[in-house]
N, C-alpha and C positions, 0 to 999 in steps of 0.2 A: 273353416278352411281345411280341405282335405286333399292335399297334394302329396305329402310325404307318406311313405309306407314302412318306415322303420327298418329298411334293409341297407346295411352299410355298403357303400361302393356302387349303388345303383342310382340312376338318373330319375328325377321326378318328371322328366319329359317322356319317360317310358314306363308308365304305370302298369301294374300287373293285374288290376281288377278285371274280372271276367264279365263280358257283356254279350248278351244274346239278343239279337233283334227279334221282336215279336210284333204283332199287330199294334200299331199306334205308339210304339216306343221301344224301350229296352228293358231287359231284366238284368240286374247287376248283382254280382257276388264278389266278395273280397273284403278287405279291411284297409283302413287308413290310420296311420299313427306316426307321430303324435298329431292329433287333430285338435286345433285350437278351439276353445269355447265349446267343447263337446257337450257340456251339461247345460249351457245357456242358449245354444243356437236355436233359431227358428228354422233355418235351412242349412243343409250341408252342400257346399260347393266342392265337387271332387273332380279330379282329372281321371280320364279313362281312355283306353284305346278301344275304339268301337268299329264295327263293320261300316265301311263307307256306304252311303245311300246310293251312290252311283254303281256300286259293285266292284269298284277298283281298289281292292285291298282294304286296309284299315287306315284310320286317321285318328288324330287326337281330338278329344271332345271334353267339354265342361258339362257335367251333369248336375242339375240342381234338384235336391231331394228334400222334401219337408221332413223336419226332425221327428215328427210323430208317425212317419210312414211305417206300415207293417214290415217287419224283418230287420229293423235297425236295433242294434245292441251296443252298449257301451261297456268297456272294461278298463280297469286301472292300468296305466302305462307309465305315467310320470312319477318316478320314485325319488325325486329330490325336492327339497323345500324351495330351492331357487326358482322363481317364476311359476310357482305352483298355481297362482291365481289365474293363469292363462287357461286352465282346465284342459291341458293338452294330453288327452287320454286316447285310447284306441276306440275307433268306431267300426263295428262289424256290420256288413250288409249281407243279408241272406235272402236271396230271391226278392230283391226290392225292385218294384216296377217304377220306371221313370217315363212319364208321358213325353211324346215327341216334342211338345212345345217347351219342355224344360231341358232340352239338349241343345248345346251350342257347339257346332262343328268348327274346328280351328285349323284343319289341314294337317299336313305331314309334320311330325314333331321336329324333324331336322331342318325345317324351313324357318330361318331366322326372320323372314319377313312376315311371318304369320302373326295373328292376333295374340297367340300364346306367348311369343317372345316379347311383345310389347307389354302385355299384362305382367309378365314375369319381371320386367324392368321396373314397373311401378312398385311391385313387391320389394325389390331390392332397395328402391329409394325409401319407401316407408319404414322398412325394417332397420335400415342403417340409421335413419333419423331417430328412431325409437331408442336404439341402444346408445346413440350419441347423447340422448337426453339423460339416460341413466348415468353415463360417465360425467355429464355436466353437473349432476346432483352431487357427486363426490368432489369435483373441482370447486364447486361453490362453497362447500364446507371448508376447504383449504383457504380460500380467499376470505371468507367471513371470519375465520379464526386467526387470520394473519399468520399462518404457518409458513415456515421457510423464509427465503429471502425474496425481495421484490423481483429479482431476476427469475427465480424458480417459479413464482406465481405467474409471472407474465408468460413464461415458457409453456406451462400447461394450458393456459388460456389460448395461446397461439395455436396449439395443436387442435383444440376443439373448434375454434373460430375458422381455421383454415379448412377443417373437415366439413363444417356446415356450409362454407362458401362453395365447396366442390359439389355438394348435394344440391344446393340451390341452382348452380349452373346447369346441372343435368336436368333438373325440373324445368328450367326455362327452355332448354333445348327440346325437351319432350313436348312442351306446349306449342312450339313452333313446327313440330312434325319431324318425323324421321325420314332420312333419305338413303341410308346405307348401313351396313354392318359396322361402319366406323363409329357411329354414335353408340351402338350397343357395346362395342369394346370399351369406349370411353367410360360408359356407365359402370362397367365391371371394374375398370382400373380405379375409379373413384370409390366404389364400394370397398375395395381391398385397402385403399389408402386410408379411408375412414377407420377401417378395422385396426390397422396398425397404429393410427393416431390415438384411438381409444386405448389400446394396449399400453402405449407409452404414458399417456396422461393419467390413467388410473393407477398404474404401478407407482409413478412418482407421487401422486396425491396420497395414496395409502402410506407411503414412506414418510411424507411430510407431516401427515396427521399424527404419526407416532404410535408406539406400542400401547400406551395407555388408552388412547382413543379406540384402538382396535379391540382391546380387552374389555373396556367398559360398556361397549354398545355393539350390537350386532349389525348396525347400519353400515359400517365401513366394509366389513367382510361381505355383506350382502351386495352392496353396490359394486364392489370389486369383482365378485363372481358373476353377477347378473349382466354387467356391461360387456364381459368377455364372451358371452354366449353368441354374439354375432358371428363368431368364427364357425359355428355349427350349422348355420343356415346355408342352404344350397344356392348356387354351386360354391363349394368351398374353394379357398385359394389354392390348396394343394391339388384338388382335382382339375382346376382350370389352368394351372401353371404351364403345362406342356402345350396346351392349345393356344394360350396367349403368346407363348414363345414362338410358335409356328406363325401366328398372325403377324407378329412384329417382324418376322423374316419374309413377309410377303404372301403368306398363305391365307386361305379363307378361314374365317372364324367359325369354330365348331363348338357346339354346346354338348357336353358329354351326357 
């Protein structure tokens, strides 16, 4: 997966990779970071702004590149032990040719009705569920060890069960098809509510497990840190706050 470019404050809907149209495809230059499964991938799927085939300016596209293509280089980027197994390193593309049949055009990046916006929401759903699973692993330890009071254990379970119910509702709505930006906004609201539920549940769980559990094993600290990384996935709650506020006041939903 190559959408992020490791530049703080920029939108993944506005990639900076350079694309030049040539006969039968594109020549791509630039880098993606962090790029998940960079060492294990068979194909790199990357977002890019490309010249429109119609000649009407530029548009967003998904380019699919074989991992062994000439011009691909990998460099270390992920400098923390947390989630290091995701192989999220930098992938550099230098004069990499992409055949036309491996380019999927998605339209203007600001168009929320585009395929890009819908694919982006699937990502939000999957990534939220993944981090919810990490948080659940910590909560399960609290319940198995019977730490805290019955009320405290029930409370952290309520946080995660409610979060999962919200994600399942969004998944069900997506299966039925999207009709407006209302559903997209709802998906973002659910993602951020899941994020906050994880924060509350893991903080309480770590406290209930106690200092000796934290000291005697790296599991508690790892799950505490790993589950909180959902906050770093785009679009962040901070970056979307003003746009969601405008939407709630009756404005159009904008993706930064």
